[in-house]
DSSP file (Angstrom, degrees, kcal/mol; ACC not computed):
  #  RESIDUE AA STRUCTURE BP1 BP2  ACC     N-H-->O    O-->H-N    N-H-->O    O-->H-N    TCO  KAPPA ALPHA  PHI   PSI    X-CA   Y-CA   Z-CA
    1    1 A M    >         0   0    0      0, 0.0     3,-1.7     0, 0.0    11,-0.0   0.000 360.0 360.0 360.0 177.8    6.2   -6.0    0.7
    2    2 A H  T 3   +     0   0    0      1,-0.3     0, 0.0     2,-0.1     0, 0.0   0.783 360.0  43.7 -55.9 -34.9    7.6   -6.4    4.2
    3    3 A N  T 3  S-     0   0    0      1,-0.0    -1,-0.3     3,-0.0     0, 0.0   0.453 108.1-118.0 -94.7   2.2   11.2   -6.6    3.1
    4    4 A G  S <  S+     0   0    0     -3,-1.7    -2,-0.1     2,-0.2     3,-0.0   0.445  79.6 120.6  80.5   4.5   11.1   -3.8    0.6
    5    5 A V  S    S+     0   0    0      1,-0.2     2,-0.6     2,-0.1    -3,-0.1   0.930  75.9  43.7 -62.7 -44.7   12.0   -5.9   -2.4
    6    6 A L        +     0   0    0      1,-0.1    -2,-0.2     5,-0.0    -1,-0.2  -0.901  68.3 178.4-108.4 128.3    8.8   -5.0   -4.2
    7    7 A T        +     0   0    0     -2,-0.6     2,-0.3    -3,-0.0    -1,-0.1   0.541  56.9  51.6-111.3  -9.5    8.1   -1.3   -3.9
    8    8 A T  S  > S-     0   0    0      1,-0.1     4,-1.7     0, 0.0     3,-0.2  -0.921  77.5-121.1-127.9 156.7    4.8   -0.8   -6.0
    9    9 A L  H  > S+     0   0    0     -2,-0.3     4,-2.4     1,-0.2     5,-0.2   0.856 113.7  57.9 -55.9 -39.2    1.4   -2.5   -5.9
   10   10 A K  H  > S+     0   0    0      2,-0.2     4,-2.4     1,-0.2    -1,-0.2   0.882 105.4  50.2 -62.7 -41.7    1.8   -3.4   -9.5
   11   11 A Q  H  > S+     0   0    0     -3,-0.2     4,-2.3     2,-0.2    -1,-0.2   0.899 108.9  51.6 -59.2 -43.1    5.0   -5.3   -8.7
   12   12 A V  H  X S+     0   0    0     -4,-1.7     4,-2.2     2,-0.2     5,-0.2   0.912 110.7  48.5 -64.2 -45.7    3.2   -7.1   -5.8
   13   13 A V  H  X S+     0   0    0     -4,-2.4     4,-2.4     1,-0.2    -2,-0.2   0.914 111.6  49.7 -64.2 -41.8    0.4   -8.2   -8.2
   14   14 A D  H  X S+     0   0    0     -4,-2.4     4,-1.6     2,-0.2     6,-0.2   0.864 108.2  55.1 -62.0 -34.6    2.9   -9.4  -10.8
   15   15 A F  H  <>S+     0   0    0     -4,-2.3     5,-2.8     2,-0.2     7,-0.4   0.941 112.5  38.9 -63.2 -49.6    4.7  -11.3   -8.2
   16   16 A Y  H ><5S+     0   0    0     -4,-2.2     3,-1.5     3,-0.2    21,-0.3   0.865 112.2  59.6 -71.8 -33.2    1.7  -13.3   -7.0
   17   17 A N  H 3<5S+     0   0    0     -4,-2.4    20,-1.5     1,-0.3    21,-1.1   0.837 104.7  51.4 -60.6 -31.5    0.5  -13.6  -10.7
   18   18 A K  T 3<5S-     0   0    0     -4,-1.6    -1,-0.3    -3,-0.2    -2,-0.2   0.389 135.2 -87.3 -90.5   0.5    3.8  -15.4  -11.5
   19   19 A G  T < 5 -     0   0    0     -3,-1.5    -3,-0.2    16,-0.2    -2,-0.1   0.446  56.4 -92.0 112.1   0.1    3.3  -17.8   -8.6
   20   20 A G  S   <S+     0   0    0     -5,-2.8    -4,-0.2    -6,-0.2    12,-0.1   0.687 115.2  78.9  69.7  17.3    4.9  -15.8   -5.8
   21   21 A T    >   +     0   0    0     -6,-0.4     3,-1.9    -3,-0.2     4,-0.1   0.253  48.2 117.1-137.2  15.3    8.3  -17.3   -6.3
   22   22 A R  T 3   +     0   0    0     -7,-0.4    -1,-0.0     1,-0.3    -6,-0.0   0.661  65.2  69.8 -62.8 -18.9    9.7  -15.4   -9.3
   23   23 A L  T 3  S-     0   0    0      2,-0.1    -1,-0.3     1,-0.1    -2,-0.0   0.587  99.7-131.4 -78.6 -10.5   12.5  -13.9   -7.3
   24   24 A G    <   +     0   0    0     -3,-1.9     2,-0.3     1,-0.3    -2,-0.1   0.715  51.1 149.2  71.3  26.0   14.2  -17.3   -7.1
   25   25 A F        -     0   0    0     -4,-0.1     2,-0.7     2,-0.0    -1,-0.3  -0.726  43.5-137.8 -86.4 143.2   15.0  -17.3   -3.4
   26   26 A K        +     0   0    0     -2,-0.3     2,-0.5     2,-0.0    -5,-0.0  -0.887  28.1 176.4-100.6 112.6   15.0  -20.7   -1.8
   27   27 A I    >   -     0   0    0     -2,-0.7     3,-1.6     1,-0.1    -2,-0.0  -0.975  23.9-152.2-121.5 118.9   13.2  -20.3    1.5
   28   28 A D  T 3  S+     0   0    0     -2,-0.5    -1,-0.1     1,-0.3    -2,-0.0   0.777  96.1  42.9 -62.0 -30.1   12.7  -23.5    3.5
   29   29 A N  T 3  S+     0   0    0      2,-0.0    -1,-0.3     0, 0.0     2,-0.2   0.021  79.1 152.9-107.9  25.3    9.6  -22.3    5.3
   30   30 A Q    <   -     0   0    0     -3,-1.6    -4,-0.0     1,-0.2     0, 0.0  -0.368  20.1-179.7 -57.9 123.2    8.0  -20.8    2.3
   31   31 A T        +     0   0    0     -2,-0.2    -1,-0.2     2,-0.1    -3,-0.0   0.477  44.7 107.5-107.7  -1.3    4.2  -20.8    2.7
   32   32 A L  S    S-     0   0    0    -12,-0.1     2,-0.1     1,-0.1    -2,-0.0  -0.564  72.8-120.9 -70.9 133.9    3.2  -19.1   -0.6
   33   33 A P        -     0   0    0      0, 0.0    -2,-0.1     0, 0.0    -1,-0.1  -0.490  11.9-141.6 -64.9 149.8    1.7  -21.4   -3.1
   34   34 A S        +     0   0    0     -2,-0.1     2,-0.2   -14,-0.1   -13,-0.1   0.333  60.8 123.3-100.0   5.5    3.7  -21.6   -6.4
   35   35 A D        -     0   0    0      1,-0.1   -16,-0.2   -16,-0.1     2,-0.1  -0.490  63.1-125.3 -67.9 132.6    0.5  -21.7   -8.5
   36   36 A K        -     0   0    0     -2,-0.2   -18,-0.2   -18,-0.2   -19,-0.2  -0.421   4.3-145.9 -70.3 148.4    0.3  -19.0  -11.1
   37   37 A L        -     0   0    0    -20,-1.5   -20,-0.1   -21,-0.3    -1,-0.1   0.717  22.8-147.7 -87.8 -24.1   -2.9  -16.8  -11.1
   38   38 A N        +     0   0    0    -21,-1.1     2,-0.2     1,-0.2   -20,-0.1   0.855  32.4 169.1  58.5  36.1   -2.8  -16.4  -14.9
   39   39 A L        -     0   0    0    -22,-0.2    -1,-0.2     1,-0.1     2,-0.1  -0.523  32.4-123.5 -75.7 148.0   -4.3  -13.0  -14.8
   40   40 A T     >  -     0   0    0     -2,-0.2     4,-2.4     1,-0.1     5,-0.2  -0.321  29.1-103.4 -75.6 173.1   -4.2  -11.0  -18.0
   41   41 A E  H  > S+     0   0    0      1,-0.2     4,-2.2     2,-0.2     5,-0.1   0.887 124.6  51.6 -64.4 -37.2   -2.6   -7.5  -18.0
   42   42 A K  H  > S+     0   0    0      2,-0.2     4,-2.1     1,-0.2    -1,-0.2   0.884 109.0  48.5 -63.8 -42.6   -6.0   -6.0  -17.9
   43   43 A E  H  > S+     0   0    0      2,-0.2     4,-1.9     1,-0.2    -2,-0.2   0.907 112.2  49.6 -66.4 -43.5   -7.1   -8.1  -15.0
   44   44 A S  H  X S+     0   0    0     -4,-2.4     4,-2.1     1,-0.2    -2,-0.2   0.935 111.7  48.5 -57.3 -44.8   -3.8   -7.1  -13.1
   45   45 A D  H  X S+     0   0    0     -4,-2.2     4,-2.7     1,-0.2    -2,-0.2   0.906 109.6  52.2 -64.2 -39.9   -4.3   -3.5  -13.8
   46   46 A E  H  X S+     0   0    0     -4,-2.1     4,-2.0     1,-0.2    -1,-0.2   0.839 108.6  51.8 -70.1 -32.0   -8.0   -3.7  -12.6
   47   47 A I  H  X S+     0   0    0     -4,-1.9     4,-2.6     2,-0.2    -1,-0.2   0.910 109.5  49.2 -65.7 -42.0   -6.8   -5.3   -9.3
   48   48 A V  H  X S+     0   0    0     -4,-2.1     4,-2.5     1,-0.2    -2,-0.2   0.930 111.3  49.3 -64.7 -45.0   -4.3   -2.4   -8.8
   49   49 A V  H  < S+     0   0    0     -4,-2.7    -1,-0.2     1,-0.2    -2,-0.2   0.886 112.7  49.5 -65.2 -34.7   -7.1    0.2   -9.5
   50   50 A F  H  < S+     0   0    0     -4,-2.0     4,-0.3    -5,-0.2    -2,-0.2   0.941 115.7  40.2 -66.0 -44.9   -9.3   -1.6   -7.0
   51   51 A I  H >< S+     0   0    0     -4,-2.6     3,-1.6     1,-0.2     4,-0.5   0.806  96.5  75.9 -75.8 -28.9   -6.8   -1.8   -4.3
   52   52 A K  G >< S+     0   0    0     -4,-2.5     3,-1.9     1,-0.3    -1,-0.2   0.884  92.3  54.0 -52.0 -45.3   -5.2    1.6   -4.5
   53   53 A P  G 3  S+     0   0    0      0, 0.0    -1,-0.3     0, 0.0    -2,-0.1   0.747 100.1  64.0 -61.3 -21.2   -8.2    3.5   -2.9
   54   54 A L  G <  S+     0   0    0     -3,-1.6    -2,-0.2    -4,-0.3     2,-0.1   0.602  75.3 112.4 -79.6 -12.7   -7.9    1.1    0.1
   55   55 A D    <   -     0   0    0     -3,-1.9    -3,-0.0    -4,-0.5     0, 0.0  -0.416  62.4-148.8 -62.1 132.5   -4.5    2.5    0.9
   56   56 A S              0   0    0      1,-0.2    -1,-0.1    -2,-0.1    -2,-0.0   0.417 360.0 360.0 -87.5   1.4   -4.6    4.5    4.3
   57   57 A K              0   0    0      0, 0.0    -1,-0.2     0, 0.0    -2,-0.1   0.510 360.0 360.0 -74.1 360.0   -1.9    6.9    3.2
């Protein structure tokens, strides 16, 4: 992500799956919803597989 805390796509998907606030930082202007996505491990893996080919590297 933009600040380098999450370095893999899997970590990013897990971050959002857990509600986007699992790192415990209090940020006054946080705009991420705290709702969990409740994805299964299989669903998370499928998202990663889908997004990886979109990488421009």
